[in-house]
C-alpha positions as CSV (number, residue, x, y, z in Angstrom):
1,X,0.0,0.0,0.0
2,X,2.8,2.4,0.8
3,X,4.3,1.8,-2.6
4,X,1.0,2.7,-4.2
5,X,0.8,6.0,-2.3
6,X,4.5,6.7,-3.0
7,X,4.0,6.1,-6.8
8,X,0.8,8.2,-6.7
9,X,2.7,11.1,-5.1
10,X,5.8,10.6,-7.3
11,X,3.9,10.6,-10.5
12,X,1.7,13.5,-9.6
13,X,4.1,15.8,-7.9
14,X,7.8,14.9,-7.8
15,X,8.4,13.6,-11.3
16,X,6.8,16.6,-13.1
17,X,8.9,19.0,-10.9
18,X,12.2,17.5,-12.1
19,X,11.1,16.8,-15.6
20,X,12.7,18.8,-18.4
21,X,9.5,18.5,-20.4
22,X,6.9,20.4,-18.2
23,X,3.9,18.8,-20.0
24,X,1.4,17.5,-17.5
25,X,0.9,13.8,-17.9
26,X,-2.0,12.2,-16.1
27,X,-3.3,8.7,-15.7
28,X,-7.0,9.3,-15.3
29,X,-9.2,7.2,-13.1
30,X,-12.8,8.1,-13.8
31,X,-15.2,9.0,-11.1
32,X,-17.6,6.2,-12.2
33,X,-14.8,3.7,-11.8
34,X,-14.1,4.8,-8.3
35,X,-17.8,4.7,-7.4
36,X,-17.8,1.1,-8.5
37,X,-14.8,0.4,-6.2
38,X,-16.4,2.3,-3.3
39,X,-19.6,0.3,-3.5
40,X,-17.6,-2.8,-2.8
41,X,-16.8,-1.4,0.7
42,X,-18.7,-3.3,3.3
43,X,-19.9,-1.2,6.1
44,X,-19.0,-2.2,9.6
45,X,-15.7,-3.9,8.7
46,X,-12.3,-2.5,9.6
47,X,-9.7,-1.4,7.1
48,X,-7.8,-4.6,7.9
49,X,-10.8,-6.8,7.2
50,X,-11.5,-4.8,4.0
51,X,-7.8,-5.0,2.9
52,X,-8.0,-8.8,3.0
53,X,-10.7,-8.5,0.4
54,X,-8.9,-5.8,-1.6
55,X,-11.9,-3.5,-1.1
56,X,-9.9,-0.8,0.8
57,X,-8.7,0.7,-2.5
58,X,-11.6,3.2,-2.5
59,X,-10.8,4.6,0.9
60,X,-7.1,4.8,0.2
61,X,-7.6,6.5,-3.1
62,X,-9.8,9.2,-1.4
63,X,-7.3,9.6,1.4
64,X,-4.4,9.9,-1.1
65,X,-6.4,12.5,-3.2
66,X,-7.0,14.6,0.0
67,X,-3.5,14.3,1.2
68,X,-2.0,15.2,-2.2
69,X,-4.3,18.2,-2.5
70,X,-3.4,19.4,1.0
71,X,0.3,19.0,0.2
72,X,0.1,21.0,-3.0
73,X,-1.9,23.6,-1.2
74,X,0.7,23.9,1.6
75,X,3.6,24.3,-0.9
76,X,2.8,27.8,-2.1
77,X,-0.6,27.2,-3.6
78,X,-2.7,29.1,-1.0
79,X,-5.1,30.2,-3.7
80,X,-6.5,26.7,-3.8
81,X,-9.8,26.6,-2.0
82,X,-9.9,25.0,1.5
83,X,-11.6,21.6,1.8
84,X,-13.3,22.6,5.1
85,X,-12.5,19.2,6.6
86,X,-12.9,18.6,10.3
87,X,-9.8,17.5,12.3
88,X,-11.4,14.1,12.9
89,X,-10.6,11.8,10.0
90,X,-13.8,10.2,8.7
91,X,-13.0,8.5,5.4
92,X,-16.2,6.6,5.4
93,X,-18.2,9.8,5.4
94,X,-15.9,11.3,2.6
95,X,-16.6,8.2,0.6
96,X,-20.4,8.6,1.0
97,X,-20.1,12.3,0.1
98,X,-18.2,11.4,-3.1
99,X,-20.7,8.7,-4.2
100,X,-23.7,10.9,-3.5
101,X,-22.1,13.8,-5.4
102,X,-21.4,11.6,-8.5
103,X,-25.0,10.2,-8.4
104,X,-26.4,13.7,-8.2
105,X,-24.2,14.9,-11.0
106,X,-24.0,12.2,-13.7
107,X,-22.2,14.6,-16.0
108,X,-19.2,14.2,-13.7
109,X,-18.9,10.4,-14.1
110,X,-16.4,10.5,-16.8
111,X,-14.1,13.1,-15.2
112,X,-11.0,12.5,-13.2
113,X,-11.9,10.9,-9.9
114,X,-9.4,12.9,-7.9
115,X,-10.8,16.2,-9.2
116,X,-14.4,15.1,-8.4
117,X,-13.4,13.9,-4.9
118,X,-12.1,17.4,-4.1
119,X,-15.1,19.1,-5.8
120,X,-17.5,16.9,-3.8
121,X,-15.8,17.6,-0.5
122,X,-15.8,21.4,-1.1
123,X,-19.4,21.3,-2.2
124,X,-20.5,19.3,0.9
125,X,-18.4,20.8,3.7
126,X,-17.7,24.5,2.6
127,X,-21.2,25.9,3.1
């Protein structure tokens, strides 16, 4: 799992910084694909129990998207909007917010999942 997070951060942040060709390269994962993964999450089970079934990918993807956004924001991108998250980590709620947002906005299904995660959190929490 740590390797996946490292690769995500490396490909998203570190590699482009040191690249001579500043073209942004992305590896899109669509919102509808993440919704499918998230629906596999079984409520009431711990992350360890979920991981044994490989269903924890949804929560870790959301966590990585949030952490990457916050890292980019903290490194001189203060103009990015705040996510308005509480200090208590509640990834299950963030997952529910994301799924509900995509269902209410079907035109967002084919957009990048990371972007839609951030958009859904801002839309839900920053009122």
